[in-house]
Every structure is written in structure tokens, then in C-alpha cells.
TINUTI-430160 format. One record per residue: residue in one letter; x, y, z of N, C-alpha, C in turn. Coordinates in pm, whole numbers, padded with zeros to 5 digits, always signed. Layout:
REM TINUTI-430160
AXYZXYZXYZ/...
This chain:
REM TINUTI-430160
M+09366+11639+01692+09486+11672+01780+09614+11661+01686/K+09621+11552+01609+09740+11540+01533+09761+11651+01435/T+09644+11703+01383+09651+11806+01286+09702+11940+01351/I+09654+11963+01474+09703+12089+01551+09846+12069+01578/F+09899+11954+01627+10047+11939+01659+10126+11960+01533/T+10082+11905+01420+10154+11928+01289+10160+12068+01253/L+10035+12135+01264+10026+12279+01224+10111+12366+01306/L+10116+12336+01436+10192+12422+01530+10337+12407+01500/T+10378+12285+01467+10518+12258+01435+10562+12326+01306/V+10470+12328+01211+10498+12388+01089+10508+12544+01104/L+10403+12597+01180+10418+12742+01208+10541+12786+01282/F+10586+12705+01385+10700+12733+01456+10826+12733+01366/T+10829+12632+01277+10949+12616+01188+10948+12732+01092/C+10835+12773+01038+10824+12889+00955+10873+13015+01022/S+10839+13025+01140+10877+13144+01218+11027+13151+01236/I+11085+13036+01266+11233+13030+01284+11300+13053+01154/N+11251+12992+01046+11311+13010+00911+11304+13166+00872/A+11198+13228+00919+11181+13366+00881+11289+13452+00950/L+11335+13403+01058+11434+13472+01137+11577+13435+01091/G+11587+13342+00994+11714+13297+00941+11776+13182+01013/Q+11695+13126+01109+11749+13010+01191+11682+12884+01142/E+11769+12787+01106+11711+12660+01046+11729+12551+01153/P+11635+12488+01199+11644+12379+01300+11710+12254+01225/I+11780+12183+01313+11844+12064+01257+11791+11950+01336/D+11741+11849+01268+11682+11731+01345+11792+11652+01409/I+11761+11613+01545+11856+11531+01611+11795+11382+01611/T+11668+11381+01644+11590+11246+01636+11446+11277+01606/D+11386+11185+01540+11243+11184+01510+11198+11037+01518/Q+11156+11001+01634+11129+10855+01646+10995+10831+01732/T+10959+10706+01728+10843+10663+01809+10891+10552+01893/I+10876+10551+02025+10922+10457+02110+10807+10399+02201/K+10819+10278+02242+10726+10222+02335+10780+10203+02475/I+10713+10269+02577+10764+10258+02717+10673+10156+02788/G+10738+10047+02836+10660+09941+02900+10604+09989+03033/G+10510+09906+03087+10445+09948+03215+10546+09951+03324/F+10544+10053+03406+10633+10079+03515+10779+10083+03467/K+10804+10130+03352+10932+10142+03290+10974+10282+03281/E+11109+10304+03242+11165+10430+03226+11260+10423+03101/E+11255+10519+03015+11351+10532+02895+11419+10663+02910/E+11557+10657+02862+11633+10784+02861+11692+10787+02723/L+11706+10908+02670+11773+10941+02541+11882+11050+02575/Y+12006+11021+02519+12121+11107+02548+12160+11175+02417/F+12167+11308+02427+12215+11385+02303+12303+11497+02349/G+12407+11519+02257+12489+11641+02303+12458+11764+02219/F+12482+11880+02281+12448+12011+02220+12564+12110+02241/A+12580+12198+02139+12690+12296+02142+12642+12419+02215/A+12751+12487+02262+12713+12620+02336+12644+12710+02248/G+12539+12768+02293+12450+12861+02208+12341+12808+02141/D+12333+12661+02141+12228+12602+02066+12090+12630+02147/K+11993+12607+02064+11856+12614+02124+11789+12476+02094/I+11747+12405+02196+11682+12272+02189+11529+12298+02164/I+11482+12231+02054+11334+12231+02033+11284+12088+02056/F+11195+12077+02151+11149+11944+02189+11000+11932+02164/N+10949+11828+02099+10812+11796+02075+10785+11643+02129/F+10670+11642+02193+10637+11499+02253+10487+11486+02237/K+10443+11359+02193+10297+11330+02185+10277+11176+02217/E+10192+11148+02315+10151+11015+02337+10050+10972+02227/A+10078+10866+02150+10007+10830+02027+09856+10803+02062/D+09831+10747+02169+09686+10714+02192+09618+10809+02288/N+09676+10929+02300+09625+11037+02385+09611+10991+02531/K+09710+10911+02580+09709+10867+02713+09825+10940+02793/Q+09801+10951+02915+09896+11034+03004+10027+10951+03026/L+10145+11017+03027+10265+10968+03074+10301+11031+03201/K+10349+10961+03297+10369+11012+03433+10460+11128+03439/E+10569+11122+03359+10672+11237+03366+10758+11245+03241/V+10771+11362+03196+10864+11390+03086+10962+11491+03144/E+11102+11467+03133+11189+11556+03188+11310+11577+03104/I+11379+11699+03102+11487+11720+03026+11598+11771+03124/V+11707+11702+03129+11808+11730+03235+11941+11757+03165/E+12012+11859+03209+12148+11888+03164+12235+11795+03256/Y+12304+11706+03192+12386+11607+03273+12488+11678+03356/P+12500+11634+03485+12444+11509+03531+12306+11532+03604/N+12275+11650+03661+12154+11646+03742+12085+11789+03743/S+12104+11876+03637+12049+12001+03635+11921+11993+03550/S+11809+11992+03611+11675+11975+03535+11637+12104+03478/K+11618+12103+03340+11578+12219+03271+11425+12223+03234/F+11363+12104+03234+11230+12104+03202+11165+11977+03248/S+11037+11989+03307+10971+11860+03349+10821+11890+03335/D+10749+11787+03302+10604+11793+03294+10551+11663+03334/Y+10436+11667+03417+10381+11555+03490+10248+11515+03423/K+10217+11386+03412+10085+11346+03360+10057+11422+03239/T+10142+11405+03146+10128+11485+03011+10097+11390+02904/K+10027+11446+02806+09999+11379+02675+10078+11443+02556/L+10109+11576+02583+10163+11650+02469+10254+11760+02510/V+10365+11778+02452+10464+11887+02475+10495+11942+02335/E+10470+12070+02313+10486+12123+02176+10584+12240+02179/N+10694+12216+02088+10792+12310+02064+10851+12373+02190/K+10876+12295+02287+10944+12341+02408+11092+12383+02361/A+11127+12507+02396+11261+12558+02355+11342+12579+02490/I+11469+12521+02478+11559+12530+02592+11695+12584+02540/A+11744+12692+02600+11868+12749+02556+11989+12675+02624/V+12090+12643+02538+12212+12577+02587+12323+12682+02608/T+12371+12702+02728+12463+12802+02765+12608+12754+02742/K+12621+12622+02762+12766+12558+02741+12740+12421+02677/Q+12847+12381+02610+12838+12247+02549+12827+12135+02655/G+12743+12040+02628+12715+11936+02726+12615+11830+02671/V+12591+11736+02755+12498+11625+02725+12363+11659+02794/Y+12259+11626+02721+12130+11652+02778+12057+11502+02778/V+11984+11483+02883+11914+11358+02903+11764+11387+02896/F+11702+11310+02797+11549+11319+02785+11491+11195+02846/R+11418+11219+02959+11374+11109+03046+11228+11094+03029/F+11180+10968+03023+11040+10945+03002+10999+10830+03107/K+10910+10858+03200+10875+10759+03302+10724+10724+03287/N+10700+10596+03291+10563+10542+03286+10528+10460+03411/S+10428+10521+03485+10389+10457+03609+10260+10366+03591/A+10215+10362+03470+10083+10276+03441+10132+10132+03412/L+10024+10045+03434+10050+09907+03408+10077+09873+03261/G+09990+09948+03174+10006+09931+03033+10112+10016+02967/G+10164+09976+02851+10267+10049+02792+10218+10180+02726/R+10315+10264+02691+10279+10400+02629+10360+10411+02500/V+10296+10447+02387+10361+10472+02269+10390+10617+02248/C+10508+10655+02234+10542+10804+02237+10611+10843+02115/K+10568+10950+02053+10628+11014+01938+10712+11129+01991/I+10843+11118+01949+10947+11219+02001+11023+11278+01889/K+11031+11410+01893+11116+11475+01797+11200+11590+01873/I+11327+11577+01842+11415+11666+01906+11506+11736+01800/Q+11508+11874+01807+11585+11950+01709+11682+12043+01777/R+11780+12095+01714+11872+12197+01767+11882+12309+01659/I+11881+12431+01707+11906+12547+01631+12049+12602+01666/P+12143+12587+01579+12277+12633+01619+12281+12789+01624/A+12374+12841+01702+12393+12976+01719+12458+13046+01596/S+12542+12963+01533+12617+13019+01418+12656+12907+01323/E+12705+12940+01208+12749+12841+01113+12864+12757+01164/E+12943+12815+01261+13050+12737+01318+13012+12611+01390/T+12900+12619+01449+12852+12495+01525+12737+12417+01450/R+12719+12454+01322+12607+12377+01250+12634+12239+01242/N+12764+12203+01223+12801+12054+01205+12844+11981+01327/F+12797+12043+01438+12828+11980+01573+12769+11833+01571/N+12843+11745+01627+12794+11602+01635+12732+11579+01765/P+12593+11557+01765+12520+11540+01888+12528+11398+01945/T+12594+11306+01880+12602+11170+01919+12688+11158+02056/V+12631+11085+02146+12691+11069+02279+12770+10937+02271/T+12890+10937+02332+12969+10820+02358+13000+10817+02511/W+13027+10692+02552+13047+10669+02695+13201+10641+02709/E+13257+10718+02815+13399+10695+02843+13412+10658+02992/T+13516+10579+03017+13539+10542+03157+13625+10659+03220/K+13571+10697+03332+13648+10818+03401+13679+10762+03546/Q+13808+10792+03588+13852+10760+03720+13872+10891+03795/E+13796+10887+03919+13819+11007+04002+13882+10963+04135/T+13980+11039+04177+14064+10999+04291+14033+11093+04404/T+13986+11042+04519+13974+11132+04641+14068+11058+04748/Y+14085+11131+04856+14180+11079+04955+14107+11080+05092/N+14124+10978+05161+14070+10950+05293+14189+10986+05395/T+14181+11101+05463+14287+11144+05558+14241+11113+05690/Y+14340+11047+05761+14313+11011+05907+14446+11022+05980/T+14433+11020+06110+14548+11017+06204+14546+10895+06299/K+14657+10832+06309+14668+10722+06410+14794+10718+06472/D+14805+10641+06588+14928+10624+06660+15012+10521+06591/V+15141+10565+06577+15235+10475+06510+15361+10447+06605/I+15402+10320+06601+15520+10294+06682+15650+10356+06617/V+15724+10438+06697+15832+10499+06639+15965+10451+06708/G+15954+10368+06811+16064+10315+06884+16019+10226+07004/Y+16115+10187+07081+16083+10101+07192+16181+10153+07311/D+16116+10147+07432+16187+10182+07561+16197+10042+07632/T+16331+10021+07671+16356+09889+07752+16388+09927+07883/T+16331+09853+07976+16345+09872+08128+16390+09744+08178/Y+16502+09746+08265+16547+09628+08323+16512+09635+08476/I+16440+09527+08524+16385+09525+08658+16450+09410+08743/Q+16513+09425+08854+16575+09319+08927+16463+09268+09018/K+16444+09129+09009+16340+09056+09083+16396+08937+09157/T+16317+08877+09240+16352+08762+09318+16241+08656+09300/K+16273+08535+09280+16170+08437+09273+16213+08310+09349/R+16121+08229+09400+16150+08114+09477+16154+07998+09376/V+16255+07918+09382+16285+07813+09281+16317+07680+09355/L+16276+07572+09294+16306+07437+09352+16448+07400+09322/V+16533+07372+09417+16671+07341+09396+16696+07188+09420/S+16615+07115+09493+16646+06976+09509+16511+06904+09553/T+16506+06778+09515+16389+06689+09559+16446+06553+09596/E+16395+06502+09719+16441+06378+09762+16308+06294+09802/Q+16306+06172+09759+16203+06081+09805+16262+05967+09895/K+16189+05938+09997+16241+05842+10096+16139+05752+10160/E+16177+05633+10182+16085+05538+10236+16095+05541+10383/D+15973+05548+10445+15961+05546+10596+15891+05417+10629/L+15943+05337+10718+15882+05219+10771+15793+05266+10888/I+15657+05234+10863+15556+05277+10961+15522+05161+11050/V+15502+05049+11000+15460+04915+11086+15525+04796+11013/D+15583+04719+11115+15646+04590+11075+15634+04491+11190/K+15520+04428+11211+15499+04350+11329+15403+04230+11305/P+15423+04114+11375+15326+03995+11372+15209+04027+11448/Q+15100+03957+11411+14975+03988+11476+14894+03842+11486/R+14858+03802+11610+14782+03676+11623+14641+03708+11592/V+14581+03612+11515+14437+03628+11485+14379+03486+11532/H+14297+03491+11629+14244+03369+11696+14138+03300+11604/S+14110+03176+11626+14002+03109+11553+13871+03149+11606/T+13764+03104+11531+13627+03146+11571+13579+03082+11694/S+13637+02965+11729+13592+02894+11856+13674+02940+11976/N+13773+03028+11961+13845+03088+12074+13766+03193+12139/G+13771+03189+12270+13693+03283+12343+13736+03433+12325/K+13851+03452+12277+13903+03584+12257+13845+03650+12126/G+13791+03577+12050+13735+03640+11915+13825+03625+11796/S+13769+03611+11682+13852+03591+11564+13881+03718+11480/K+13860+03834+11551+13883+03957+11474+13976+04049+11558/T+14066+04122+11490+14155+04214+11556+14190+04321+11449/A+14259+04426+11512+14292+04535+11427+14419+04608+11484/L+14505+04660+11394+14626+04723+11420+14613+04872+11365/F+14655+04969+11440+14647+05101+11394+14795+05148+11342/F+14793+05253+11259+14922+05319+11218+14886+05457+11180/T+14986+05551+11196+14968+05687+11164+15075+05732+11063/L+15026+05780+10949+15115+05830+10851+15194+05956+10894/P+15310+05981+10842+15387+06098+10883+15315+06227+10843/Q+15313+06324+10922+15242+06458+10905+15314+06539+10799/N+15248+06594+10703+15312+06684+10602+15363+06807+10673/Q+15487+06849+10632+15546+06970+10684+15560+07072+10574/I+15496+07183+10584+15500+07290+10475+15553+07424+10532/S+15660+07457+10470+15712+07589+10499+15758+07661+10376/L+15812+07781+10384+15839+07863+10265+15950+07798+10186/Y+16051+07745+10248+16168+07696+10173+16180+07544+10184/K+16095+07476+10253+16106+07326+10257+15964+07274+10286/T+15942+07158+10194+15814+07093+10220+15846+06942+10216/T+15776+06885+10320+15778+06737+10321+15644+06679+10317/K+15611+06586+10222+15479+06540+10204+15479+06397+10179/V+15376+06330+10231+15357+06183+10203+15282+06184+10054/I+15357+06120+09954+15305+06113+09825+15246+05975+09799/S+15275+05873+09872+15213+05743+09854+15248+05661+09982/W+15174+05550+09996+15198+05448+10105+15146+05311+10057/A+15192+05210+10122+15151+05080+10085+15152+04987+10209/Y+15078+04882+10199+15070+04776+10315+15089+04649+10260/W+15131+04552+10342+15147+04410+10320+15088+04330+10435/V+15010+04228+10402+14958+04135+10500+14994+03995+10454/G+15058+03912+10542+15097+03782+10500+15074+03689+10620/V+15038+03559+10586+15009+03463+10695+15119+03351+10694/G+15173+03330+10813+15267+03216+10841+15395+03224+10765/E+15466+03114+10772+15599+03101+10715+15594+03111+10568/E+15492+03075+10502+15474+03078+10353+15485+03228+10306/A+15420+03311+10390+15431+03457+10349+15564+03520+10373/N+15629+03472+10486+15766+03520+10507+15858+03480+10397/Q+15845+03369+10345+15939+03315+10251+15908+03400+10114/A+15783+03429+10085+15747+03505+09970+15809+03647+09985/W+15810+03708+10104+15863+03836+10134+16017+03832+10097/K+16084+03722+10136+16228+03720+10126+16259+03708+09967/Q+16166+03634+09894+16193+03630+09751+16166+03756+09676/N+16077+03832+09728+16048+03967+09675+16173+04058+09697/A+16226+04048+09821+16347+04127+09863+16460+04091+09766/A+16480+03959+09741+16597+03919+09658+16570+03971+09508/S+16451+03975+09466+16417+04008+09317+16444+04162+09298/I+16440+04241+09403+16459+04382+09388+16598+04426+09418/S+16689+04336+09457+16815+04371+09508+16893+04450+09408/N+16885+04425+09279+16955+04507+09173+16896+04641+09164/V+16759+04654+09179+16690+04791+09170+16741+04869+09295/V+16739+04809+09405+16783+04875+09529+16919+04930+09520/K+17011+04865+09456+17143+04914+09439+17148+05045+09366/G+17057+05061+09273+17057+05179+09190+16983+05293+09246/A+16900+05267+09356+16817+05377+09415+16809+05360+09568/A+16933+05326+09624+16933+05294+09770+16885+05406+09863/T+16899+05525+09817+16854+05638+09898+16702+05658+09894/Y+16628+05593+09813+16490+05613+09801+16404+05510+09874/F+16441+05375+09854+16367+05265+09914+16457+05152+09943/T+16417+05074+10045+16499+04954+10089+16425+04826+10094/T+16295+04825+10084+16214+04707+10086+16135+04685+09965/P+16081+04561+09940+15994+04542+09824+15861+04634+09831/L+15819+04656+09954+15686+04736+09966+15724+04881+09932/G+15845+04925+09971+15890+05066+09933+15914+05083+09784/A+15963+04971+09723+15973+04977+09575+15839+04987+09512/L+15744+04911+09565+15602+04923+09511+15542+05061+09525/A+15564+05114+09653+15497+05242+09685+15556+05350+09601/I+15691+05343+09572+15756+05450+09499+15735+05440+09343/G+15693+05326+09298+15662+05304+09167+15774+05228+09088/A+15881+05178+09164+15988+05109+09095+15950+04977+09042/I+15849+04920+09107+15785+04782+09064+15648+04808+09073/T+15572+04712+09004+15421+04725+08993+15355+04603+09065/D+15431+04501+09101+15359+04376+09159+15464+04309+09261/L+15404+04233+09348+15481+04153+09447+15438+04007+09432/M+15533+03920+09471+15502+03768+09468+15436+03733+09597/I+15326+03650+09579+15252+03602+09710+15255+03457+09702/P+15245+03386+09812+15247+03241+09814+15103+03179+09761/K+15115+03055+09720+15000+02995+09667+14936+02889+09757/V+15012+02848+09861+14946+02761+09964+14975+02813+10094/G+14882+02783+10196+14881+02824+10323+14752+02861+10379/E+14759+02906+10502+14635+02960+10567+14603+03097+10524/D+14472+03132+10500+14436+03257+10458+14380+03341+10570/V+14372+03475+10543+14308+03567+10631+14231+03676+10558/Y+14131+03725+10621+14058+03841+10565+14135+03965+10617/Y+14155+04068+10535+14221+04189+10565+14157+04310+10500/A+14152+04422+10571+14104+04545+10517+14167+04669+10578/I+14152+04780+10517+14196+04915+10563+14075+04998+10584/S+14072+05070+10710+13957+05149+10747+13997+05255+10848/D+13907+05351+10879+13939+05444+10970+13882+05395+11108/Q+13903+05477+11220+13865+05441+11359+13714+05403+11358/T+13635+05487+11307+13488+05460+11317+13451+05326+11258/N+13498+05301+11144+13466+05171+11081+13535+05052+11144/K+13650+05078+11200+13713+04972+11276+13629+04928+11396/D+13573+05015+11464+13483+04997+11575+13366+04903+11534/L+13306+04947+11421+13192+04881+11362+13225+04739+11331/F+13346+04725+11260+13388+04586+11225+13412+04502+11352/L+13472+04544+11453+13497+04461+11575+13366+04427+11647/S+13261+04525+11626+13137+04493+11702+13043+04408+11624/G+13079+04380+11498+12995+04295+11409+12889+04377+11340/N+12907+04506+11328+12808+04583+11252+12865+04613+11117/Q+12769+04668+11026+12810+04701+10893+12920+04817+10889/Y+13012+04803+10811+13122+04900+10807+13166+04924+10667/R+13248+05032+10647+13302+05072+10521+13454+05076+10525/I+13519+05039+10410+13665+05024+10410+13721+05095+10291/F+13856+05113+10282+13930+05168+10170+13980+05065+10075/D+14010+04940+10134+14055+04835+10055+14030+04705+10134/E+14016+04589+10072+14007+04467+10140+14047+04347+10050/G+14066+04242+10113+14107+04118+10039+14104+03988+10133/K+14134+03881+10072+14134+03753+10149+14232+03666+10085/G+14338+03611+10158+14431+03524+10101+14544+03501+10195/I+14647+03428+10140+14766+03397+10226+14844+03522+10245/A+14842+03604+10124+14907+03735+10140+14834+03834+10056/G+14850+03965+10081+14788+04062+09996+14861+04196+10017/F+14844+04290+09923+14910+04417+09932+14838+04525+09853/R+14866+04651+09869+14799+04767+09803+14870+04888+09810/K+14876+04968+09706+14948+05099+09699+14839+05204+09692/F+14859+05324+09778+14768+05429+09779+14849+05564+09742/T+14781+05637+09644+14845+05760+09608+14753+05886+09622/D+14619+05849+09652+14522+05960+09660+14556+06039+09783/Q+14578+06169+09762+14629+06263+09871+14523+06285+09975/S+14400+06248+09953+14292+06264+10046+14306+06156+10161/I+14383+06050+10136+14405+05940+10235+14561+05924+10257/C+14628+06029+10231+14780+06016+10268+14809+06086+10395/Q+14718+06118+10474+14742+06176+10603+14645+06111+10708/G+14690+06107+10830+14601+06062+10936+14632+05922+10992/T+14540+05869+11074+14551+05737+11134+14458+05640+11065/Y+14505+05515+11031+14424+05419+10965+14438+05283+11050/Y+14365+05185+11021+14359+05058+11085+14369+04944+10986/V+14446+04846+11016+14450+04715+10934+14354+04622+11008/L+14243+04591+10944+14148+04488+11012+14187+04357+10963/L+14175+04256+11059+14210+04116+11033+14099+04026+11089/S+14070+03924+11009+13969+03829+11055+13998+03682+11013/N+13989+03590+11102+14022+03446+11073+13890+03370+11082/D+13858+03299+10971+13734+03221+10964+13762+03067+10995/N+13880+03036+11038+13908+02896+11076+13844+02867+11212/V+13781+02761+11227+13708+02726+11347+13799+02691+11462/V+13901+02614+11433+13991+02576+11543+14134+02627+11538/Q+14176+02663+11426+14324+02708+11423+14335+02854+11410/G+14421+02909+11505+14450+03043+11493+14570+03075+11401/I+14586+03190+11354+14693+03225+11252+14781+03339+11300/D+14908+03338+11247+14994+03455+11273+15011+03531+11142/A+14970+03661+11147+14988+03740+11028+15083+03850+11048/T+15160+03883+10946+15259+03980+10950+15212+04098+10875/V+15211+04214+10944+15161+04339+10881+15282+04438+10858/K+15294+04488+10746+15391+04589+10711+15333+04705+10642/V+15371+04824+10680+15318+04958+10621+15443+05043+10606/V+15460+05097+10480+15561+05197+10457+15493+05313+10387/A+15567+05428+10410+15519+05557+10345+15633+05615+10262/I+15606+05674+10150+15715+05747+10070+15691+05897+10090/T+15784+05956+10144+15780+06104+10163+15872+06174+10069/E+15829+06287+10022+15907+06372+09924+15932+06498+09986/T+16059+06528+09988+16108+06661+10042+16162+06753+09930/N+16107+06868+09927+16151+06967+09830+16213+07088+09899/I+16317+07121+09849+16402+07234+09902+16398+07351+09801/Y+16370+07471+09853+16353+07591+09756+16448+07699+09816/E+16487+07793+09728+16566+07904+09767+16526+08018+09671/D+16562+08139+09725+16542+08259+09636+16656+08289+09544/Q+16616+08308+09423+16713+08347+09325+16680+08480+09246/E+16783+08560+09237+16756+08688+09165+16765+08671+09020/Y+16681+08747+08948+16687+08746+08805+16651+08889+08745/I+16676+08910+08633+16651+09043+08560+16537+09021+08469/E+16427+09096+08488+16312+09094+08404+16326+09211+08301/T+16329+09179+08172+16330+09287+08072+16187+09319+08030/K+16166+09448+08036+16031+09503+08001+16043+09599+07884/V+15989+09559+07769+15997+09642+07651+15862+09702+07620/E+15847+09830+07609+15725+09900+07578+15741+09990+07453/P+15640+09975+07363+15661+10058+07240+15632+10206+07268/R+15689+10296+07191+15678+10440+07206+15603+10492+07070/Y+15494+10557+07103+15405+10598+06993+15411+10748+06961/E+15385+10778+06831+15360+10921+06795+15229+10919+06695/K+15168+11034+06699+15055+11043+06612+15100+11089+06463/K+15062+11020+06369+15096+11062+06231+14961+11066+06149/T+14991+11142+06032+14858+11155+05952+14888+11082+05814/F+14786+11017+05773+14796+10931+05653+14679+10973+05556/S+14713+10952+05431+14604+10979+05320+14596+10851+05237/D+14491+10785+05233+14469+10676+05147+14385+10712+05027/P+14447+10681+04909+14369+10723+04786+14246+10626+04760/I+14139+10688+04721+14014+10618+04694+13985+10643+04545/V+13997+10548+04465+13974+10564+04315+13828+10511+04280/K+13751+10603+04227+13616+10561+04191+13609+10564+04035/T+13573+10454+03978+13564+10442+03836+13413+10447+03788/S+13384+10531+03696+13252+10541+03643+13242+10561+03494/K+13136+10544+03433+13126+10575+03289+13036+10700+03276/V+13083+10796+03196+13019+10924+03176+12997+10947+03023/P+12889+11021+02999+12865+11048+02850+12945+11174+02811/V+12992+11166+02692+13069+11274+02630+13014+11301+02493/T+13034+11426+02447+12978+11459+02312+13078+11551+02243/G+13041+11586+02116+13119+11681+02033+13248+11624+01977/K+13251+11485+01964+13372+11425+01909+13331+11381+01768/
């Protein structure tokens, strides 16, 4: 086979020489193409050249594909599962780069003998340089699109009315202030009693609201508790002067938050006290199990409530004396803090600014950089 390949090459060369055309060697080499690999050779040719291509697999094994492409993608010759290509001639119509591509799809490598020649069209192109160099090329394209752009603003003035708070007043309301006798356990009238009180009802209207925001109670026994109450009143006298329109008593000061504690006596007769609703008051008086909102036992006690769920309605102060023979006199006080809000309508101008749009066309440049083969330099 080698003898035939060589003989044909010699005969082809002699034939060309006989016509006065002398081929010029571009490359004569042996390359190894690894398994599942691809090799490419790049050469330049002048316009009018004739390419002479010879290929042979050294071990007479097939190569998946041999292809000659005019760069970038104009295929001029291809052969599949080939072992031998002899004196393939390709005419070059214009100066350019040709790619000689060899693909191996086998697991084992292939040893390939490659010879590439050119026959120039005239003496003027005989010394044409077939070496390929790579140059960086930038290609600019434009992405054109249309979008809405703000070109100005339109301002609108709208007259409106809103309800605004103009004043707030907090005030102490005295709900209960009375003594209550609680008999001893041996007294035939019973040692339990209860006092009821009703908190002021909330008043809600468009321009005025009055609501109970907190309330507090005091229970004290005997003269000792009365003296403690007077001491509490004296201790808040300076505070009362600064806020006389809001509260007047120590319990009011506690309910409104001006103070956080009250003085209670340390000696004297004690009493059990609690706060409940009517249902549980009846259970308490009948000796059954009952539920309460607050309770305590002592010579005096107090508590402030701010939970809105129990700032309306009627409640009971429950009292019980555990002394066998001695009855006691308890003083019960309850105050509520009401808050009154006054509203009025006020006019105002609302400024509404809206953007004004127009469609405009834009072109964004897209620069693509790539390396390209060039020849003839």
C-alpha cells in the first residue's frame, strides 16, 4: 500500500510538472491522534491556489473523519471511516484560511501521515506565506429596544378633610366611698358581705369619646386604716397641686399612674377582701366555690386595673371577717379615671404627583471579542 501511495504521488507530481506547475510543500508530518480526540491544522492559501492533500493512517486503521473546511465553516471536502486520501485537489477561489480537521472516535490512538501542498496560480503568489496567526477581533452589534421613560411630572392639589384630635382630658370619678360593717363569725347575721359598684359607661361619638381607662379600689379596717389614708393624702399634696384637674385623692393618683404605691397600716384588725362579678358574689355569700379578679387579706389593701375588658360594668367588693367574736368596720373606696377626647374636622391639601411617560428607543452596544486566524502576512 505504501508503494502504491508513493507511486501515485510521484505520478501526480510528474503530471503537474509536465504542465509547468510546481507544487510547494506546506507541511509533511506524522501526527498521533489520541482516542476520542480531534486535531486541527490551520494554513493559509492565496487566491487561485490549488490545494493538494494526501493522508494515510500508518497502521491501515480507519479514522472516523477527515475534513477540509474553508474558515470559518465552508466544508470543501470530507471523508468518513477512511484509511487513505490520495492527491485530493481543492481549488482556492479567494485568499483565506483552511482548516484540516481529523477526528478519532476509537478508544485507541491513530498515527496519521499528512502531506499538504499548494500549486500557485502564478509567479506572483509563489512566495505567499501560508503561516496562520491569530488576531483578536472585536465585533459590535446593537440591541435595540423601546421603553417608557419619565419626561415630566403632573402635580394635582386635592382639598380634603380629616378628623383630628384637638384635646384630651383625664379626670378622677369617685364611684364608692363608704363604711361597711362586717360581723364576726359567731354573729347570727353572718361574717360575709358585699358592696356593688358600677363603672361609668363609655360614651363614643364622632367628635367626642369618653372612656374609662383605669380604676382602683381601697379597703381599710378601723381607725388605723383611716389614719393611713390621711397620710397618703398628705404625701401626694404636692403632686395634686401640679395636676389638680386630673385627680384629687391618693387612689386617683394611683389609678392615673402618678404614684405606684400606697401606705398601709401595720397593726390592727384584718379583713379578707376580693373583687368579683354578680355570679361569683352569690357563690361567695352562699359558701360555694367562686372566682375573683383580685383578692387579699390585711388591715388595708388596694389594686389598680387597666385591662379594658374589666373597665366596664358592675362589680362587687367581697368582705369576710374571720374573728369569732369581734365585728369590724371596713372602709371601701373605688375611683375611676375617665379620658375624654375631643375631635374636629380640619381641611388640608393633598399633593398628588404622577410621572408622565413617553416611549423612547434605545440601542445598547454589545461588543463580542474573539480570536480569528489570518494569513498572508
